[in-house]
Biopython code that builds the backbone (N, CA, C, O; Angstrom):
import numpy as np
from Bio.PDB.StructureBuilder import StructureBuilder

atoms = [
    (1, "MET", "N", (42.950, -1.314, -175.659)),
    (1, "MET", "CA", (42.403, 0.019, -175.573)),
    (1, "MET", "C", (42.476, 0.720, -176.938)),
    (1, "MET", "O", (41.536, 1.406, -177.341)),
    (2, "ILE", "N", (43.594, 0.543, -177.640)),
    (2, "ILE", "CA", (43.731, 1.223, -178.931)),
    (2, "ILE", "C", (42.750, 0.661, -179.960)),
    (2, "ILE", "O", (42.293, 1.385, -180.844)),
    (3, "ASN", "N", (42.426, -0.636, -179.846)),
    (3, "ASN", "CA", (41.422, -1.211, -180.743)),
    (3, "ASN", "C", (40.042, -0.624, -180.475)),
    (3, "ASN", "O", (39.244, -0.477, -181.400)),
    (4, "ASN", "N", (39.752, -0.286, -179.224)),
    (4, "ASN", "CA", (38.491, 0.381, -178.896)),
    (4, "ASN", "C", (38.430, 1.774, -179.522)),
    (4, "ASN", "O", (37.379, 2.194, -180.005)),
    (5, "LEU", "N", (39.558, 2.490, -179.514)),
    (5, "LEU", "CA", (39.610, 3.810, -180.164)),
    (5, "LEU", "C", (39.345, 3.680, -181.660)),
    (5, "LEU", "O", (38.609, 4.475, -182.245)),
    (6, "LEU", "N", (39.954, 2.668, -182.267)),
    (6, "LEU", "CA", (39.753, 2.439, -183.690)),
    (6, "LEU", "C", (38.299, 2.078, -183.986)),
    (6, "LEU", "O", (37.709, 2.604, -184.930)),
    (7, "GLY", "N", (37.727, 1.193, -183.193)),
    (7, "GLY", "CA", (36.331, 0.803, -183.372)),
    (7, "GLY", "C", (35.383, 1.974, -183.201)),
    (7, "GLY", "O", (34.426, 2.112, -183.963)),
    (8, "GLY", "N", (35.633, 2.815, -182.215)),
    (8, "GLY", "CA", (34.807, 4.003, -181.994)),
    (8, "GLY", "C", (34.909, 4.975, -183.152)),
    (8, "GLY", "O", (33.906, 5.549, -183.575)),
    (9, "PHE", "N", (36.115, 5.164, -183.670)),
    (9, "PHE", "CA", (36.305, 6.049, -184.813)),
    (9, "PHE", "C", (35.507, 5.557, -186.016)),
    (9, "PHE", "O", (34.821, 6.338, -186.676)),
    (10, "LEU", "N", (35.601, 4.253, -186.297)),
    (10, "LEU", "CA", (34.910, 3.698, -187.459)),
    (10, "LEU", "C", (33.396, 3.709, -187.284)),
    (10, "LEU", "O", (32.666, 3.947, -188.245)),
    (11, "SER", "N", (32.919, 3.455, -186.074)),
    (11, "SER", "CA", (31.466, 3.476, -185.870)),
    (11, "SER", "C", (30.912, 4.891, -186.023)),
    (11, "SER", "O", (29.788, 5.059, -186.497)),
    (12, "ARG", "N", (31.675, 5.905, -185.634)),
    (12, "ARG", "CA", (31.223, 7.290, -185.798)),
    (12, "ARG", "C", (31.311, 7.747, -187.256)),
    (12, "ARG", "O", (30.695, 8.742, -187.639)),
    (13, "ALA", "N", (32.082, 7.012, -188.066)),
    (13, "ALA", "CA", (32.239, 7.364, -189.481)),
    (13, "ALA", "C", (31.311, 6.562, -190.380)),
    (13, "ALA", "O", (31.349, 6.722, -191.600)),
    (14, "GLU", "N", (30.479, 5.703, -189.803)),
    (14, "GLU", "CA", (29.594, 4.845, -190.590)),
    (14, "GLU", "C", (28.690, 5.622, -191.530)),
    (14, "GLU", "O", (28.412, 5.159, -192.636)),
    (15, "HIS", "N", (28.231, 6.781, -191.119)),
    (15, "HIS", "CA", (27.315, 7.558, -191.945)),
    (15, "HIS", "C", (27.967, 8.067, -193.229)),
    (15, "HIS", "O", (27.262, 8.570, -194.104)),
    (16, "THR", "N", (29.286, 7.955, -193.369)),
    (16, "THR", "CA", (29.960, 8.386, -194.595)),
    (16, "THR", "C", (30.252, 7.220, -195.535)),
    (16, "THR", "O", (30.898, 7.409, -196.565)),
    (17, "SER", "N", (29.789, 6.023, -195.197)),
    (17, "SER", "CA", (30.135, 4.842, -195.995)),
    (17, "SER", "C", (29.602, 4.925, -197.430)),
    (17, "SER", "O", (30.093, 4.214, -198.308)),
    (18, "LYS", "N", (28.640, 5.751, -197.671)),
    (18, "LYS", "CA", (28.125, 5.939, -199.028)),
    (18, "LYS", "C", (29.172, 6.624, -199.917)),
    (18, "LYS", "O", (29.145, 6.479, -201.139)),
    (19, "TYR", "N", (30.088, 7.367, -199.298)),
    (19, "TYR", "CA", (31.065, 8.157, -200.037)),
    (19, "TYR", "C", (32.516, 7.711, -199.821)),
    (19, "TYR", "O", (33.419, 8.217, -200.488)),
    (20, "THR", "N", (32.750, 6.774, -198.901)),
    (20, "THR", "CA", (34.127, 6.421, -198.552)),
    (20, "THR", "C", (34.330, 4.907, -198.508)),
    (20, "THR", "O", (33.384, 4.133, -198.360)),
    (21, "PHE", "N", (35.590, 4.518, -198.642)),
    (21, "PHE", "CA", (36.007, 3.128, -198.539)),
    (21, "PHE", "C", (37.473, 3.153, -198.138)),
    (21, "PHE", "O", (38.239, 3.952, -198.677)),
    (22, "GLY", "N", (37.878, 2.309, -197.217)),
    (22, "GLY", "CA", (39.276, 2.323, -196.833)),
    (22, "GLY", "C", (39.639, 1.256, -195.829)),
    (22, "GLY", "O", (38.845, 0.373, -195.505)),
    (23, "LYS", "N", (40.857, 1.362, -195.347)),
    (23, "LYS", "CA", (41.378, 0.412, -194.380)),
    (23, "LYS", "C", (42.109, 1.184, -193.289)),
    (23, "LYS", "O", (42.897, 2.089, -193.563)),
    (24, "MET", "N", (41.833, 0.807, -192.058)),
    (24, "MET", "CA", (42.509, 1.394, -190.903)),
    (24, "MET", "C", (43.335, 0.299, -190.253)),
    (24, "MET", "O", (42.904, -0.852, -190.187)),
    (25, "VAL", "N", (44.526, 0.653, -189.771)),
    (25, "VAL", "CA", (45.407, -0.319, -189.130)),
    (25, "VAL", "C", (45.942, 0.236, -187.818)),
    (25, "VAL", "O", (46.123, 1.443, -187.657)),
    (26, "VAL", "N", (46.188, -0.671, -186.892)),
    (26, "VAL", "CA", (46.949, -0.358, -185.688)),
    (26, "VAL", "C", (48.330, -0.918, -185.961)),
    (26, "VAL", "O", (48.475, -2.115, -186.207)),
    (27, "CYS", "N", (49.347, -0.069, -185.921)),
    (27, "CYS", "CA", (50.678, -0.536, -186.271)),
    (27, "CYS", "C", (51.716, 0.010, -185.296)),
    (27, "CYS", "O", (51.451, 0.929, -184.521)),
    (28, "GLY", "N", (52.907, -0.586, -185.360)),
    (28, "GLY", "CA", (53.996, -0.203, -184.487)),
    (28, "GLY", "C", (54.252, -1.273, -183.445)),
    (28, "GLY", "O", (53.733, -2.385, -183.539)),
    (29, "ASP", "N", (55.043, -0.933, -182.467)),
    (29, "ASP", "CA", (55.369, -1.834, -181.370)),
    (29, "ASP", "C", (54.964, -1.189, -180.064)),
    (29, "ASP", "O", (55.090, 0.024, -179.892)),
    (30, "GLU", "N", (54.473, -2.008, -179.137)),
    (30, "GLU", "CA", (54.074, -1.463, -177.836)),
    (30, "GLU", "C", (55.287, -0.881, -177.142)),
    (30, "GLU", "O", (56.361, -1.476, -177.227)),
    (31, "PRO", "N", (55.181, 0.227, -176.472)),
    (31, "PRO", "CA", (54.000, 1.026, -176.176)),
    (31, "PRO", "C", (53.741, 2.116, -177.208)),
    (31, "PRO", "O", (52.905, 2.989, -176.974)),
    (32, "GLU", "N", (54.430, 2.088, -178.333)),
    (32, "GLU", "CA", (54.320, 3.130, -179.362)),
    (32, "GLU", "C", (53.401, 2.694, -180.506)),
    (32, "GLU", "O", (53.833, 2.673, -181.659)),
    (33, "LEU", "N", (52.153, 2.348, -180.215)),
    (33, "LEU", "CA", (51.202, 1.954, -181.253)),
    (33, "LEU", "C", (50.556, 3.187, -181.869)),
    (33, "LEU", "O", (50.371, 4.206, -181.204)),
    (34, "GLN", "N", (50.216, 3.077, -183.152)),
    (34, "GLN", "CA", (49.588, 4.178, -183.867)),
    (34, "GLN", "C", (48.379, 3.661, -184.641)),
    (34, "GLN", "O", (48.338, 2.501, -185.051)),
    (35, "ILE", "N", (47.417, 4.522, -184.831)),
    (35, "ILE", "CA", (46.293, 4.222, -185.712)),
    (35, "ILE", "C", (46.518, 5.019, -186.986)),
    (35, "ILE", "O", (46.662, 6.241, -186.953)),
    (36, "GLN", "N", (46.548, 4.306, -188.117)),
    (36, "GLN", "CA", (46.727, 4.957, -189.407)),
    (36, "GLN", "C", (45.735, 4.358, -190.386)),
    (36, "GLN", "O", (45.182, 3.287, -190.133)),
    (37, "GLY", "N", (45.510, 5.022, -191.477)),
    (37, "GLY", "CA", (44.583, 4.478, -192.452)),
    (37, "GLY", "C", (44.707, 5.143, -193.803)),
    (37, "GLY", "O", (45.367, 6.169, -193.966)),
    (38, "MET", "N", (44.049, 4.523, -194.766)),
    (38, "MET", "CA", (43.998, 5.037, -196.119)),
    (38, "MET", "C", (42.561, 4.885, -196.587)),
    (38, "MET", "O", (42.023, 3.778, -196.606)),
    (39, "TRP", "N", (41.941, 5.992, -196.963)),
    (39, "TRP", "CA", (40.544, 5.985, -197.408)),
    (39, "TRP", "C", (40.461, 6.510, -198.832)),
    (39, "TRP", "O", (41.185, 7.429, -199.215)),
    (40, "LEU", "N", (39.580, 5.918, -199.600)),
    (40, "LEU", "CA", (39.226, 6.427, -200.920)),
    (40, "LEU", "C", (37.902, 7.156, -200.761)),
    (40, "LEU", "O", (36.983, 6.648, -200.118)),
    (41, "MET", "N", (37.801, 8.338, -201.343)),
    (41, "MET", "CA", (36.596, 9.143, -201.169)),
    (41, "MET", "C", (36.009, 9.530, -202.511)),
    (41, "MET", "O", (36.714, 9.995, -203.407)),
    (42, "ARG", "N", (34.730, 9.335, -202.633)),
    (42, "ARG", "CA", (34.012, 9.704, -203.849)),
    (42, "ARG", "C", (33.683, 11.186, -203.786)),
    (42, "ARG", "O", (33.352, 11.720, -202.728)),
    (43, "GLY", "N", (33.779, 11.826, -204.915)),
    (43, "GLY", "CA", (33.369, 13.215, -204.932)),
    (43, "GLY", "C", (34.467, 14.176, -205.303)),
    (43, "GLY", "O", (35.456, 13.795, -205.930)),
    (44, "PRO", "N", (34.293, 15.419, -204.918)),
    (44, "PRO", "CA", (35.139, 16.519, -205.397)),
    (44, "PRO", "C", (36.485, 16.657, -204.668)),
    (44, "PRO", "O", (36.841, 17.751, -204.229)),
    (45, "ASN", "N", (37.211, 15.580, -204.543)),
    (45, "ASN", "CA", (38.566, 15.618, -203.974)),
    (45, "ASN", "C", (38.661, 16.290, -202.610)),
    (45, "ASN", "O", (39.686, 16.886, -202.280)),
    (46, "GLU", "N", (37.629, 16.200, -201.839)),
    (46, "GLU", "CA", (37.606, 16.802, -200.506)),
    (46, "GLU", "C", (37.194, 15.737, -199.496)),
    (46, "GLU", "O", (36.522, 14.766, -199.845)),
    (47, "VAL", "N", (37.597, 15.922, -198.258)),
    (47, "VAL", "CA", (37.127, 15.053, -197.183)),
    (47, "VAL", "C", (35.666, 15.407, -196.935)),
    (47, "VAL", "O", (35.340, 16.584, -196.776)),
    (48, "PRO", "N", (34.767, 14.403, -196.897)),
    (48, "PRO", "CA", (33.335, 14.710, -196.711)),
    (48, "PRO", "C", (33.067, 15.469, -195.413)),
    (48, "PRO", "O", (33.734, 15.252, -194.402)),
    (49, "ASP", "N", (32.078, 16.364, -195.460)),
    (49, "ASP", "CA", (31.701, 17.133, -194.269)),
    (49, "ASP", "C", (31.307, 16.216, -193.117)),
    (49, "ASP", "O", (31.454, 16.589, -191.953)),
    (50, "GLY", "N", (30.811, 15.026, -193.425)),
    (50, "GLY", "CA", (30.436, 14.083, -192.379)),
    (50, "GLY", "C", (31.603, 13.690, -191.503)),
    (50, "GLY", "O", (31.410, 13.277, -190.360)),
    (51, "LEU", "N", (32.811, 13.813, -192.024)),
    (51, "LEU", "CA", (33.997, 13.534, -191.209)),
    (51, "LEU", "C", (34.554, 14.805, -190.593)),
    (51, "LEU", "O", (34.835, 14.842, -189.395)),
    (52, "THR", "N", (34.716, 15.834, -191.390)),
    (52, "THR", "CA", (35.385, 17.035, -190.887)),
    (52, "THR", "C", (34.554, 17.809, -189.876)),
    (52, "THR", "O", (35.108, 18.382, -188.938)),
    (53, "LYS", "N", (33.233, 17.839, -190.048)),
    (53, "LYS", "CA", (32.403, 18.657, -189.164)),
    (53, "LYS", "C", (31.627, 17.851, -188.134)),
    (53, "LYS", "O", (31.389, 18.333, -187.026)),
    (54, "GLU", "N", (31.227, 16.626, -188.482)),
    (54, "GLU", "CA", (30.336, 15.870, -187.618)),
    (54, "GLU", "C", (31.036, 14.788, -186.795)),
    (54, "GLU", "O", (30.433, 14.241, -185.871)),
    (55, "HIS", "N", (32.287, 14.467, -187.108)),
    (55, "HIS", "CA", (32.990, 13.386, -186.416)),
    (55, "HIS", "C", (33.844, 13.972, -185.296)),
    (55, "HIS", "O", (34.743, 14.775, -185.547)),
    (56, "SER", "N", (33.559, 13.564, -184.064)),
    (56, "SER", "CA", (34.213, 14.184, -182.902)),
    (56, "SER", "C", (35.694, 13.841, -182.779)),
    (56, "SER", "O", (36.425, 14.583, -182.123)),
    (57, "GLN", "N", (36.172, 12.749, -183.380)),
    (57, "GLN", "CA", (37.578, 12.362, -183.255)),
    (57, "GLN", "C", (38.417, 12.748, -184.464)),
    (57, "GLN", "O", (39.642, 12.633, -184.412)),
    (58, "PHE", "N", (37.805, 13.197, -185.540)),
    (58, "PHE", "CA", (38.544, 13.442, -186.779)),
    (58, "PHE", "C", (39.622, 14.506, -186.613)),
    (58, "PHE", "O", (40.628, 14.473, -187.322)),
    (59, "GLU", "N", (39.439, 15.430, -185.710)),
    (59, "GLU", "CA", (40.425, 16.498, -185.523)),
    (59, "GLU", "C", (41.782, 15.966, -185.062)),
    (59, "GLU", "O", (42.785, 16.671, -185.178)),
    (60, "TYR", "N", (41.835, 14.739, -184.544)),
    (60, "TYR", "CA", (43.081, 14.156, -184.068)),
    (60, "TYR", "C", (43.847, 13.428, -185.174)),
    (60, "TYR", "O", (44.952, 12.941, -184.939)),
    (61, "TYR", "N", (43.276, 13.351, -186.364)),
    (61, "TYR", "CA", (43.916, 12.698, -187.496)),
    (61, "TYR", "C", (44.398, 13.755, -188.479)),
    (61, "TYR", "O", (43.810, 14.830, -188.595)),
    (62, "ILE", "N", (45.473, 13.435, -189.181)),
    (62, "ILE", "CA", (46.051, 14.367, -190.136)),
    (62, "ILE", "C", (45.805, 13.830, -191.547)),
    (62, "ILE", "O", (46.493, 12.906, -191.980)),
    (63, "PRO", "N", (44.833, 14.396, -192.270)),
    (63, "PRO", "CA", (44.568, 13.903, -193.625)),
    (63, "PRO", "C", (45.630, 14.395, -194.613)),
    (63, "PRO", "O", (46.070, 15.543, -194.547)),
    (64, "THR", "N", (46.026, 13.524, -195.512)),
    (64, "THR", "CA", (46.982, 13.851, -196.556)),
    (64, "THR", "C", (46.421, 13.361, -197.882)),
    (64, "THR", "O", (46.081, 12.185, -198.011)),
    (65, "LYS", "N", (46.322, 14.221, -198.843)),
    (65, "LYS", "CA", (45.805, 13.840, -200.155)),
    (65, "LYS", "C", (46.916, 13.137, -200.936)),
    (65, "LYS", "O", (48.027, 13.653, -201.055)),
    (66, "LEU", "N", (46.600, 11.954, -201.464)),
    (66, "LEU", "CA", (47.563, 11.184, -202.241)),
    (66, "LEU", "C", (47.176, 11.202, -203.714)),
    (66, "LEU", "O", (45.997, 11.305, -204.052)),
    (67, "ASP", "N", (48.160, 11.103, -204.578)),
    (67, "ASP", "CA", (47.934, 11.059, -206.024)),
    (67, "ASP", "C", (48.656, 9.836, -206.590)),
    (67, "ASP", "O", (49.752, 9.961, -207.136)),
    (68, "PRO", "N", (48.035, 8.633, -206.461)),
    (68, "PRO", "CA", (48.724, 7.419, -206.884)),
    (68, "PRO", "C", (48.926, 7.306, -208.398)),
    (68, "PRO", "O", (49.778, 6.540, -208.847)),
    (69, "ARG", "N", (48.171, 8.041, -209.174)),
    (69, "ARG", "CA", (48.350, 7.989, -210.633)),
    (69, "ARG", "C", (49.653, 8.642, -211.076)),
    (69, "ARG", "O", (50.323, 8.148, -211.982)),
    (70, "ASN", "N", (50.008, 9.740, -210.443)),
    (70, "ASN", "CA", (51.164, 10.522, -210.892)),
    (70, "ASN", "C", (52.370, 10.446, -209.971)),
    (70, "ASN", "O", (53.436, 10.950, -210.323)),
    (71, "ASN", "N", (52.234, 9.833, -208.807)),
    (71, "ASN", "CA", (53.328, 9.780, -207.844)),
    (71, "ASN", "C", (53.548, 8.322, -207.428)),
    (71, "ASN", "O", (52.679, 7.715, -206.802)),
    (72, "LYS", "N", (54.697, 7.772, -207.773)),
    (72, "LYS", "CA", (54.976, 6.355, -207.488)),
    (72, "LYS", "C", (55.041, 6.074, -205.986)),
    (72, "LYS", "O", (54.672, 4.983, -205.549)),
    (73, "GLU", "N", (55.495, 7.020, -205.208)),
    (73, "GLU", "CA", (55.555, 6.824, -203.754)),
    (73, "GLU", "C", (54.143, 6.741, -203.167)),
    (73, "GLU", "O", (53.886, 5.921, -202.285)),
    (74, "HIS", "N", (53.240, 7.576, -203.648)),
    (74, "HIS", "CA", (51.846, 7.519, -203.203)),
    (74, "HIS", "C", (51.204, 6.207, -203.623)),
    (74, "HIS", "O", (50.439, 5.619, -202.860)),
    (75, "ASP", "N", (51.508, 5.743, -204.833)),
    (75, "ASP", "CA", (50.985, 4.468, -205.315)),
    (75, "ASP", "C", (51.448, 3.326, -204.409)),
    (75, "ASP", "O", (50.669, 2.425, -204.098)),
    (76, "LYS", "N", (52.699, 3.362, -203.990)),
    (76, "LYS", "CA", (53.241, 2.340, -203.100)),
    (76, "LYS", "C", (52.498, 2.342, -201.757)),
    (76, "LYS", "O", (52.184, 1.279, -201.220)),
    (77, "ILE", "N", (52.219, 3.529, -201.219)),
    (77, "ILE", "CA", (51.512, 3.640, -199.939)),
    (77, "ILE", "C", (50.098, 3.075, -200.054)),
    (77, "ILE", "O", (49.658, 2.324, -199.184)),
    (78, "VAL", "N", (49.385, 3.430, -201.119)),
    (78, "VAL", "CA", (48.016, 2.927, -201.317)),
    (78, "VAL", "C", (48.029, 1.406, -201.402)),
    (78, "VAL", "O", (47.198, 0.745, -200.780)),
    (79, "ARG", "N", (48.955, 0.851, -202.157)),
    (79, "ARG", "CA", (49.044, -0.608, -202.293)),
    (79, "ARG", "C", (49.400, -1.286, -200.963)),
    (79, "ARG", "O", (48.878, -2.359, -200.659)),
    (80, "GLU", "N", (50.282, -0.671, -200.176)),
    (80, "GLU", "CA", (50.627, -1.224, -198.860)),
    (80, "GLU", "C", (49.394, -1.321, -197.973)),
    (80, "GLU", "O", (49.168, -2.348, -197.334)),
    (81, "TYR", "N", (48.604, -0.268, -197.932)),
    (81, "TYR", "CA", (47.409, -0.278, -197.085)),
    (81, "TYR", "C", (46.377, -1.284, -197.575)),
    (81, "TYR", "O", (45.827, -2.039, -196.774)),
    (82, "LEU", "N", (46.105, -1.308, -198.875)),
    (82, "LEU", "CA", (45.083, -2.210, -199.386)),
    (82, "LEU", "C", (45.494, -3.676, -199.264)),
    (82, "LEU", "O", (44.629, -4.545, -199.146)),
    (83, "ASN", "N", (46.787, -3.966, -199.290)),
    (83, "ASN", "CA", (47.278, -5.343, -199.151)),
    (83, "ASN", "C", (47.673, -5.692, -197.726)),
    (83, "ASN", "O", (48.123, -6.811, -197.476)),
    (84, "ALA", "N", (47.519, -4.774, -196.789)),
    (84, "ALA", "CA", (47.976, -4.992, -195.413)),
    (84, "ALA", "C", (47.229, -6.147, -194.746)),
    (84, "ALA", "O", (46.021, -6.316, -194.908)),
    (85, "SER", "N", (47.985, -6.920, -194.004)),
    (85, "SER", "CA", (47.414, -7.969, -193.168)),
    (85, "SER", "C", (48.217, -7.981, -191.870)),
    (85, "SER", "O", (49.291, -7.385, -191.793)),
    (86, "VAL", "N", (47.700, -8.654, -190.866)),
    (86, "VAL", "CA", (48.383, -8.696, -189.572)),
    (86, "VAL", "C", (49.762, -9.312, -189.774)),
    (86, "VAL", "O", (49.887, -10.401, -190.335)),
    (87, "GLY", "N", (50.793, -8.611, -189.315)),
    (87, "GLY", "CA", (52.167, -9.068, -189.449)),
    (87, "GLY", "C", (52.919, -8.435, -190.610)),
    (87, "GLY", "O", (54.149, -8.464, -190.632)),
    (88, "SER", "N", (52.204, -7.861, -191.578)),
    (88, "SER", "CA", (52.876, -7.185, -192.690)),
    (88, "SER", "C", (53.308, -5.793, -192.233)),
    (88, "SER", "O", (53.062, -5.407, -191.091)),
    (89, "THR", "N", (53.944, -5.050, -193.116)),
    (89, "THR", "CA", (54.382, -3.699, -192.766)),
    (89, "THR", "C", (53.675, -2.665, -193.627)),
    (89, "THR", "O", (53.403, -2.894, -194.805)),
    (90, "VAL", "N", (53.387, -1.532, -193.020)),
    (90, "VAL", "CA", (52.804, -0.378, -193.698)),
    (90, "VAL", "C", (53.631, 0.827, -193.289)),
    (90, "VAL", "O", (53.747, 1.144, -192.105)),
    (91, "GLU", "N", (54.199, 1.490, -194.272)),
    (91, "GLU", "CA", (55.049, 2.657, -194.033)),
    (91, "GLU", "C", (56.127, 2.355, -193.001)),
    (91, "GLU", "O", (56.447, 3.195, -192.161)),
    (92, "GLY", "N", (56.682, 1.148, -193.070)),
    (92, "GLY", "CA", (57.780, 0.748, -192.197)),
    (92, "GLY", "C", (57.380, 0.266, -190.812)),
    (92, "GLY", "O", (58.254, -0.073, -190.014)),
    (93, "LEU", "N", (56.088, 0.225, -190.499)),
    (93, "LEU", "CA", (55.608, -0.216, -189.193)),
    (93, "LEU", "C", (54.862, -1.541, -189.325)),
    (93, "LEU", "O", (54.172, -1.768, -190.319)),
    (94, "THR", "N", (54.995, -2.408, -188.339)),
    (94, "THR", "CA", (54.332, -3.707, -188.356)),
    (94, "THR", "C", (52.855, -3.554, -188.019)),
    (94, "THR", "O", (52.500, -2.890, -187.045)),
    (95, "VAL", "N", (51.996, -4.171, -188.827)),
    (95, "VAL", "CA", (50.546, -4.109, -188.621)),
    (95, "VAL", "C", (50.164, -5.088, -187.510)),
    (95, "VAL", "O", (50.487, -6.273, -187.586)),
    (96, "ARG", "N", (49.483, -4.594, -186.490)),
    (96, "ARG", "CA", (49.029, -5.422, -185.368)),
    (96, "ARG", "C", (47.581, -5.859, -185.553)),
    (96, "ARG", "O", (47.257, -7.030, -185.353)),
    (97, "THR", "N", (46.718, -4.939, -185.928)),
    (97, "THR", "CA", (45.328, -5.256, -186.262)),
    (97, "THR", "C", (44.904, -4.361, -187.413)),
    (97, "THR", "O", (45.534, -3.336, -187.672)),
    (98, "MET", "N", (43.841, -4.744, -188.100)),
    (98, "MET", "CA", (43.340, -3.945, -189.207)),
    (98, "MET", "C", (41.840, -4.092, -189.309)),
    (98, "MET", "O", (41.266, -5.099, -188.893)),
    (99, "ARG", "N", (41.215, -3.072, -189.871)),
    (99, "ARG", "CA", (39.757, -3.102, -190.088)),
    (99, "ARG", "C", (39.429, -2.332, -191.345)),
    (99, "ARG", "O", (40.007, -1.282, -191.625)),
    (100, "TRP", "N", (38.497, -2.872, -192.092)),
    (100, "TRP", "CA", (38.001, -2.207, -193.287)),
    (100, "TRP", "C", (36.920, -1.200, -192.913)),
    (100, "TRP", "O", (36.168, -1.408, -191.962)),
    (101, "GLN", "N", (36.851, -0.134, -193.651)),
    (101, "GLN", "CA", (35.768, 0.836, -193.527)),
    (101, "GLN", "C", (35.048, 0.794, -194.861)),
    (101, "GLN", "O", (35.573, 1.244, -195.879)),
    (102, "LYS", "N", (33.828, 0.243, -194.846)),
    (102, "LYS", "CA", (33.077, 0.135, -196.099)),
    (102, "LYS", "C", (31.614, 0.349, -195.875)),
    (102, "LYS", "O", (30.830, 0.295, -196.823)),
]
sb = StructureBuilder()
sb.init_structure("model")
sb.init_model(0)
sb.init_chain("A")
sb.init_seg("    ")
for serial, (resi, resn, name, xyz) in enumerate(atoms, 1):
    if name == "N":
        sb.init_residue(resn, " ", resi, " ")
    sb.init_atom(name, np.array(xyz, "f"), 0.0, 1.0, " ", f" {name:<3s}", serial, name[0])
structure = sb.get_structure()
């Protein structure tokens, strides 16, 4: 069921693929699974309107701006997400499934 939520989220975000690139993961242990992700966005350091205004599920996600150039902890998080594979850990949680958004 959680993979269906992830798939629905990504399909509704397809129209932003011109401006975004990222990876979404389902992580944790059952029954406490979570959907998390890391996206790179082109443009003026803002989340595109296509996500904030037009995406019906985006309100359930908490966006956090990262600065991997100047913050080593943020750099570590970005690298964890981009290198994530099934069975690895992201932010201390085990990755169960993952999908690219491109």
